[in-house]
FIDOMAR-401759 format. One line per 8 residues: number of its first residue (from 1); their letters; for each residue x, y, z of C-alpha. Coordinates in Angstrom, 3 decimals. Last residue first. Layout:
NUM	A	X Y Z | ...
This chain:
430	EMKKLQAI	-177.212 -69.243 -111.741 | -179.104 -67.413 -108.994 | -178.105 -69.833 -106.248 | -174.469 -69.499 -107.288 | -174.688 -65.704 -106.981 | -176.119 -66.023 -103.484 | -173.238 -68.224 -102.374 | -170.655 -65.845 -103.838
422	DLLGDQPV	-171.984 -62.821 -101.975 | -174.243 -60.197 -103.463 | -173.592 -56.700 -102.203 | -175.616 -54.843 -99.585 | -178.596 -56.351 -97.808 | -180.251 -58.265 -100.617 | -183.327 -60.487 -100.504 | -182.858 -63.398 -102.999
414	GGIVVPTD	-185.697 -64.164 -105.452 | -183.527 -63.360 -108.441 | -182.750 -59.965 -106.986 | -184.901 -58.672 -104.153 | -184.005 -55.277 -102.679 | -184.792 -55.184 -98.992 | -186.731 -52.173 -97.668 | -184.393 -50.423 -95.250
406	PTDDASPP	-183.598 -47.745 -97.862 | -186.631 -45.829 -96.546 | -188.866 -43.801 -98.852 | -191.752 -46.130 -99.675 | -191.744 -47.657 -96.203 | -192.229 -44.214 -94.721 | -189.333 -42.349 -93.160 | -188.788 -42.524 -89.404
398	VVEIVDKA	-189.985 -39.506 -87.387 | -187.183 -38.302 -85.137 | -188.239 -36.798 -81.828 | -188.618 -33.540 -79.930 | -186.216 -31.380 -81.917 | -186.047 -27.715 -80.917 | -183.342 -27.019 -78.360 | -180.971 -29.960 -78.800
390	FANLFNSI	-181.328 -30.012 -82.572 | -180.865 -26.264 -82.926 | -177.809 -26.322 -80.681 | -176.220 -29.292 -82.460 | -176.840 -27.909 -85.946 | -175.711 -24.363 -85.191 | -172.622 -25.614 -83.364 | -171.652 -27.803 -86.341
382	PKAFWRGG	-172.477 -25.115 -88.883 | -170.305 -22.579 -87.023 | -167.366 -24.737 -85.872 | -166.562 -25.552 -89.511 | -165.812 -21.911 -90.279 | -162.629 -21.536 -88.272 | -161.933 -17.900 -87.410 | -158.565 -16.352 -88.203
374	GTEFWSLH	-159.667 -12.929 -89.405 | -160.360 -14.091 -92.942 | -161.626 -17.643 -92.689 | -159.770 -20.830 -91.853 | -161.599 -24.017 -92.904 | -159.134 -26.402 -91.183 | -159.912 -30.023 -90.378 | -158.302 -31.047 -93.682
366	GGGETVVM	-158.397 -28.350 -96.340 | -161.053 -25.637 -96.402 | -161.998 -25.135 -100.026 | -164.886 -25.927 -102.376 | -167.243 -26.616 -99.477 | -169.425 -29.701 -98.959 | -172.294 -30.147 -96.498 | -173.906 -33.600 -96.278
358	FVYPNAKA	-177.244 -34.333 -94.593 | -177.772 -38.026 -93.807 | -180.819 -39.727 -92.236 | -182.598 -40.158 -95.591 | -179.837 -42.533 -96.775 | -179.480 -42.890 -100.544 | -178.204 -39.330 -101.041 | -175.337 -39.935 -98.624
350	EDYPVAEE	-174.573 -43.258 -100.312 | -174.384 -41.579 -103.703 | -172.052 -38.859 -102.425 | -169.652 -41.314 -100.828 | -166.477 -39.174 -100.615 | -163.391 -41.183 -101.643 | -162.649 -39.151 -104.777 | -162.608 -35.943 -102.718
342	VAIPDDKA	-159.659 -36.943 -100.577 | -159.684 -37.174 -96.807 | -155.971 -36.312 -96.768 | -155.551 -33.445 -99.269 | -158.950 -31.876 -98.483 | -159.648 -29.728 -101.555 | -163.309 -30.739 -101.760 | -163.932 -29.844 -98.115
334	HVVLMPVR	-166.273 -32.066 -96.076 | -168.896 -31.769 -93.329 | -171.423 -34.566 -92.709 | -174.420 -33.951 -90.425 | -176.122 -37.147 -89.280 | -179.684 -37.816 -88.146 | -179.766 -41.270 -86.523 | -180.259 -44.531 -88.399
326	VKLLKDTS	-176.900 -45.084 -90.100 | -176.984 -48.272 -92.220 | -176.084 -46.686 -95.563 | -173.138 -44.906 -93.951 | -171.767 -48.325 -92.975 | -170.987 -48.942 -96.640 | -168.733 -45.877 -96.756 | -166.985 -46.539 -93.431
318	SADRYYAG	-163.672 -48.071 -94.489 | -162.228 -50.434 -91.875 | -162.687 -53.567 -93.981 | -161.084 -52.083 -97.079 | -158.151 -50.546 -95.220 | -157.503 -53.700 -93.211 | -157.605 -55.930 -96.293 | -155.180 -53.560 -97.998
310	VTPYGFVK	-152.822 -53.789 -95.015 | -152.729 -57.529 -95.528 | -153.829 -60.690 -93.698 | -155.812 -58.707 -91.093 | -155.709 -60.005 -87.517 | -155.893 -56.826 -85.454 | -152.270 -56.938 -84.352 | -150.961 -57.768 -87.817
302	ATIERDFE	-152.940 -55.129 -89.725 | -152.084 -52.363 -87.259 | -148.413 -53.309 -86.736 | -146.234 -53.830 -89.784 | -148.776 -53.107 -92.531 | -150.203 -50.063 -90.742 | -146.711 -48.645 -90.327 | -145.951 -49.316 -93.988
294	HLYVSNRV	-149.284 -47.752 -95.005 | -148.325 -44.610 -93.088 | -145.013 -44.142 -94.861 | -141.485 -44.523 -93.528 | -141.593 -47.789 -91.602 | -138.160 -48.588 -90.194 | -139.283 -48.427 -86.561 | -142.141 -50.807 -87.303
286	AEVDIRED	-139.769 -53.237 -89.006 | -137.407 -52.961 -86.044 | -140.173 -53.841 -83.588 | -141.383 -56.877 -85.525 | -144.817 -57.288 -83.970 | -146.514 -60.689 -83.966 | -144.748 -61.671 -80.732 | -146.713 -59.032 -78.823
278	LSLQDIHS	-144.666 -58.072 -75.772 | -143.134 -55.243 -77.820 | -146.401 -53.340 -77.455 | -146.151 -52.975 -73.674 | -142.579 -51.740 -73.345 | -142.819 -49.830 -76.637 | -145.663 -47.597 -75.464 | -144.049 -44.201 -76.128
270	EFLRRMNA	-142.208 -45.766 -79.055 | -145.481 -46.684 -80.777 | -146.867 -43.160 -80.348 | -143.670 -41.776 -81.834 | -144.011 -44.248 -84.715 | -147.611 -43.122 -85.229 | -146.611 -39.479 -85.510 | -143.810 -40.380 -87.922
262	AMVKSYVE	-146.264 -42.349 -90.064 | -148.636 -39.375 -90.180 | -145.774 -37.102 -91.196 | -144.559 -39.478 -93.894 | -148.032 -39.974 -95.379 | -148.684 -36.241 -95.419 | -145.311 -34.969 -96.604 | -143.444 -37.374 -98.868
254	KGVWSRML	-146.396 -39.346 -100.190 | -149.107 -36.727 -100.444 | -146.642 -33.989 -101.359 | -145.055 -36.124 -104.086 | -148.390 -37.236 -105.518 | -149.842 -40.651 -106.293 | -149.150 -42.120 -102.839 | -151.751 -39.929 -101.177
246	AKHSVDLQ	-154.435 -40.915 -103.698 | -153.672 -44.591 -103.179 | -154.051 -44.246 -99.417 | -157.303 -42.265 -99.743 | -158.776 -44.961 -101.984 | -157.739 -47.744 -99.596 | -159.100 -45.796 -96.638 | -162.536 -45.228 -98.143
238	WPNSCVVA	-164.363 -42.767 -95.839 | -161.509 -40.301 -95.083 | -163.953 -38.378 -92.809 | -163.211 -34.648 -92.723 | -166.005 -33.941 -90.186 | -168.662 -36.322 -88.921 | -171.625 -35.097 -86.879 | -174.128 -37.176 -84.921
230	AVLGCSEG	-177.696 -37.235 -83.637 | -179.701 -38.693 -80.720 | -177.198 -41.377 -79.741 | -177.883 -44.741 -78.101 | -177.858 -46.592 -81.411 | -180.252 -49.538 -81.548 | -181.673 -48.440 -84.925 | -178.323 -49.044 -86.585
222	EEGLYNTL	-175.640 -50.040 -84.072 | -173.074 -51.221 -86.614 | -173.744 -48.303 -88.934 | -173.442 -45.788 -86.114 | -170.208 -47.397 -84.934 | -168.697 -47.412 -88.430 | -169.635 -43.753 -88.844 | -168.024 -42.938 -85.479
214	INAGLSFG	-164.814 -44.764 -86.397 | -164.584 -42.939 -89.736 | -165.210 -39.614 -88.025 | -162.533 -40.453 -85.450 | -160.109 -41.042 -88.333 | -160.912 -37.500 -89.535 | -162.940 -35.809 -86.769 | -165.876 -37.442 -85.034
206	IAYLPRNP	-168.862 -35.869 -83.323 | -171.386 -37.448 -80.975 | -174.693 -36.536 -79.365 | -176.281 -37.968 -76.228 | -179.579 -36.796 -74.728 | -179.117 -36.641 -70.951 | -181.821 -38.277 -68.876 | -180.026 -41.543 -68.127
198	FTKRLFKV	-176.791 -39.866 -67.019 | -174.783 -42.707 -65.486 | -176.373 -45.566 -67.421 | -176.490 -43.844 -70.813 | -173.055 -42.353 -70.168 | -171.511 -45.750 -69.383 | -173.154 -47.432 -72.385 | -171.952 -44.614 -74.660
190	VERLDATW	-168.451 -44.967 -73.212 | -168.447 -48.728 -73.785 | -169.541 -48.342 -77.422 | -166.849 -45.749 -78.038 | -164.274 -48.199 -76.670 | -165.492 -51.045 -78.894 | -165.608 -49.066 -82.144 | -162.200 -50.071 -83.526
182	RANFLQKS	-162.696 -49.924 -87.306 | -160.163 -47.153 -87.961 | -157.609 -48.804 -85.675 | -156.430 -48.643 -82.082 | -153.364 -49.313 -79.907 | -152.706 -52.951 -79.153 | -150.976 -55.262 -76.679 | -153.296 -54.237 -73.854
174	SISSMACG	-152.637 -52.158 -70.740 | -152.207 -48.797 -72.394 | -151.196 -45.438 -70.942 | -152.577 -42.031 -71.820 | -150.361 -39.149 -72.914 | -152.960 -37.827 -75.359 | -153.104 -41.137 -77.258 | -152.302 -44.659 -76.035
166	RANIVCAE	-155.761 -46.009 -76.736 | -157.896 -43.452 -78.547 | -158.834 -40.495 -76.357 | -162.590 -40.213 -75.955 | -163.507 -36.556 -75.505 | -166.242 -35.323 -73.177 | -168.959 -32.713 -73.272 | -171.758 -31.124 -71.237
158	WEDGGPGA	-173.997 -28.508 -72.790 | -176.461 -25.985 -71.358 | -173.762 -23.390 -70.735 | -173.283 -23.211 -74.497 | -176.721 -21.696 -75.019 | -175.304 -18.862 -77.063 | -171.634 -19.615 -77.786 | -168.828 -20.495 -75.391
150	LLGHLMAR	-169.686 -24.206 -75.242 | -170.328 -24.811 -78.943 | -167.653 -22.645 -80.530 | -165.185 -23.583 -77.802 | -165.884 -27.266 -78.333 | -165.314 -26.888 -82.090 | -162.107 -24.927 -81.653 | -160.980 -27.411 -78.983
142	LYVEHSGG	-161.281 -30.209 -81.515 | -159.386 -28.290 -84.190 | -156.709 -27.349 -81.636 | -155.954 -30.898 -80.544 | -155.733 -31.288 -76.737 | -158.484 -33.910 -76.555 | -156.286 -36.311 -78.484 | -154.386 -36.927 -81.696
134	SLGHLAVL	-152.728 -40.066 -83.116 | -155.191 -40.098 -86.058 | -158.163 -37.796 -85.526 | -160.248 -37.020 -82.439 | -163.539 -38.479 -81.197 | -166.059 -36.289 -79.365 | -169.026 -37.187 -77.129 | -171.504 -34.324 -76.695
126	MPRTDETG	-173.969 -34.157 -73.824 | -177.396 -32.508 -73.789 | -178.535 -31.263 -70.378 | -181.414 -33.247 -68.896 | -180.310 -33.331 -65.274 | -181.206 -36.347 -63.159 | -177.679 -37.153 -62.135 | -175.553 -40.230 -61.535
118	KDHAARDE	-173.997 -41.467 -58.338 | -170.931 -42.810 -60.106 | -170.469 -39.596 -62.009 | -170.873 -37.447 -58.889 | -168.435 -39.697 -57.038 | -165.953 -39.316 -59.900 | -166.074 -35.545 -59.629 | -165.722 -35.674 -55.829
110	PAMHRTRV	-162.720 -37.987 -56.123 | -160.990 -35.561 -58.521 | -160.590 -36.522 -62.161 | -156.957 -36.224 -63.164 | -156.074 -32.854 -64.573 | -155.979 -31.433 -68.084 | -155.187 -27.817 -68.995 | -151.936 -28.910 -70.634
102	PLDDPSES	-151.622 -32.578 -71.547 | -151.171 -35.139 -68.741 | -148.164 -36.774 -67.057 | -146.714 -33.451 -65.941 | -149.722 -32.699 -63.773 | -152.179 -29.912 -64.649 | -152.963 -28.015 -61.450 | -150.478 -25.295 -62.383
94	EPFAPVVF	-152.749 -24.527 -65.307 | -155.155 -22.961 -62.828 | -158.738 -24.267 -63.206 | -161.460 -23.610 -65.770 | -164.781 -25.404 -65.403 | -164.872 -29.031 -66.590 | -164.896 -30.806 -69.964 | -164.553 -34.566 -69.466
86	DVAFHGGD	-161.461 -36.332 -70.813 | -161.847 -40.071 -71.447 | -158.863 -42.395 -71.141 | -158.295 -45.919 -72.415 | -157.165 -49.188 -70.836 | -157.516 -52.577 -72.493 | -158.889 -55.432 -70.401 | -159.977 -57.318 -73.526
78	VPHVFHRR	-163.621 -57.813 -72.573 | -164.501 -55.306 -69.817 | -162.658 -52.377 -71.450 | -160.845 -50.462 -68.730 | -161.667 -46.777 -68.287 | -159.713 -43.840 -66.886 | -161.339 -40.493 -66.120 | -159.542 -37.288 -67.074
70	AYHITFPD	-160.736 -33.847 -66.000 | -160.584 -31.315 -68.800 | -160.175 -27.612 -69.449 | -160.813 -25.949 -72.814 | -158.941 -22.824 -73.849 | -159.546 -22.022 -77.510 | -157.587 -18.879 -78.290 | -155.510 -20.655 -80.938
62	GFKTVTWA	-155.138 -18.275 -83.891 | -151.480 -18.972 -84.534 | -149.990 -22.051 -82.894 | -149.457 -23.776 -86.218 | -150.875 -27.224 -87.042 | -154.010 -25.804 -88.673 | -151.932 -23.660 -91.019 | -150.582 -26.678 -92.868
54	TQLHGNFL	-154.092 -27.907 -93.666 | -155.226 -24.552 -95.035 | -152.026 -24.197 -97.039 | -152.403 -27.681 -98.519 | -156.114 -27.241 -99.207 | -155.643 -24.158 -101.321 | -155.841 -20.368 -101.089 | -154.658 -19.786 -97.555
46	LPNGYYPP	-153.950 -16.110 -98.195 | -157.515 -15.687 -99.467 | -158.927 -16.811 -96.074 | -161.997 -18.834 -97.019 | -165.381 -17.186 -96.781 | -167.836 -20.011 -96.091 | -171.538 -19.183 -96.163 | -173.591 -20.268 -93.136
38	ILPTAFSS	-175.278 -23.689 -92.769 | -178.137 -23.602 -90.226 | -180.711 -22.583 -92.858 | -180.235 -25.976 -94.592 | -180.493 -28.159 -91.487 | -184.255 -28.178 -90.756 | -185.339 -28.248 -94.398 | -182.989 -31.156 -95.141
30	LPVVGNSH	-184.003 -33.015 -91.971 | -187.612 -32.826 -93.116 | -190.006 -30.890 -90.871 | -192.636 -32.179 -88.440 | -194.241 -29.438 -86.365 | -192.671 -26.026 -86.802 | -191.670 -24.664 -83.383 | -191.397 -27.507 -80.882
22	TRLGVTHT	-189.990 -29.844 -83.493 | -190.785 -33.294 -84.911 | -187.945 -34.160 -87.271 | -188.708 -36.079 -90.456 | -186.139 -38.195 -92.313 | -184.988 -36.935 -95.688 | -187.044 -37.464 -98.845 | -184.996 -36.421 -101.859
14	SHHLEPVT	-181.921 -37.717 -100.037 | -179.078 -35.361 -99.231 | -176.221 -33.312 -100.652 | -175.761 -29.613 -99.889 | -173.059 -27.569 -101.606 | -171.568 -24.736 -99.580 | -172.171 -21.104 -100.607 | -168.923 -19.110 -100.755
6	SNFLRM	-168.164 -19.538 -104.446 | -165.315 -17.278 -105.496 | -162.771 -18.968 -103.228 | -159.446 -17.896 -104.605 | -157.465 -20.322 -106.728 | -153.778 -19.643 -107.378
């Protein structure tokens, strides 16, 4: 049994983090700005390891987080795929939630949609959230974070929405695909929509687990063109091939976590079988017979998205290298005993190499859990503190100097490098 003796989280960041121009203290480094916002973590001694913490998060105990949503449906302009976005709205009677939506969720009323289409001049900050594998806006960890932000001091200043991955949270699909860990297209469309509809709202984003990996990939792809002000990633698996191998090494990883995640994905597949079975690349029986998550990904995810193997998908979808290209301030939250987003996959070196990244690591907390004595969930505190402080005090981000930034190309053998050497460059150097 391991009790949490150390309650002070570890902080990992660049020696020279990006500057933040604030109302109160002039220009301060991201590290100096964020450090006082991270409270100690007192893990519940009865949940003394990552497995117990993770298991407890799926129970119905300690779930006072009532968030109400209005759902707006989107169609991607390129592939015609449908996905749903749930916007946080004032509370309404649960009887107004239709049977085809999760609890406390209703379809967006015409007057709500008209207000969106018309746009608004308000300057309230808005948070865009991405859930974990096969989840949705109804997930308790996501509602715990939203509750901590929206019900806390200054919470009435925030607006928020949750992007439901295709087919999740009782949403329908119109394409022959669900989603994957590299699929950033729907997030990109939502950011474009929000930027156009609410041009004066500063946009923030948070991703949980698989959603954290997707968000990191998006931030890396967008770089300096990103339409977000700041971001948070929580329990990111980072290197999917490493996390997969770690799961398969232990009985509990293989027979519990991988099996449960595969079962969740099979249920999602079955709920959209009429549409997905139209894809001739999918062997329906092979998908149904998949037992572990990598088998499901091999039979459907890799095939549908054009990867030759499941390993190729995992390597390409991993977000570690994209972390180096992030150009907005990012808070990273991780627990060392996370049994799913495993410790060996965490990119500590990359976090320290990017001055835009501030990483917070606790000894315990499990996957999307961090239960404290009394039932509270610690992760909502540093996240809310960071987002509130940023929204209230930060005026602008001051890019690092040329001497500090990792943007400066490294030249090897006369060849400017942006990442790893490719075969053609190696031949030129020979």
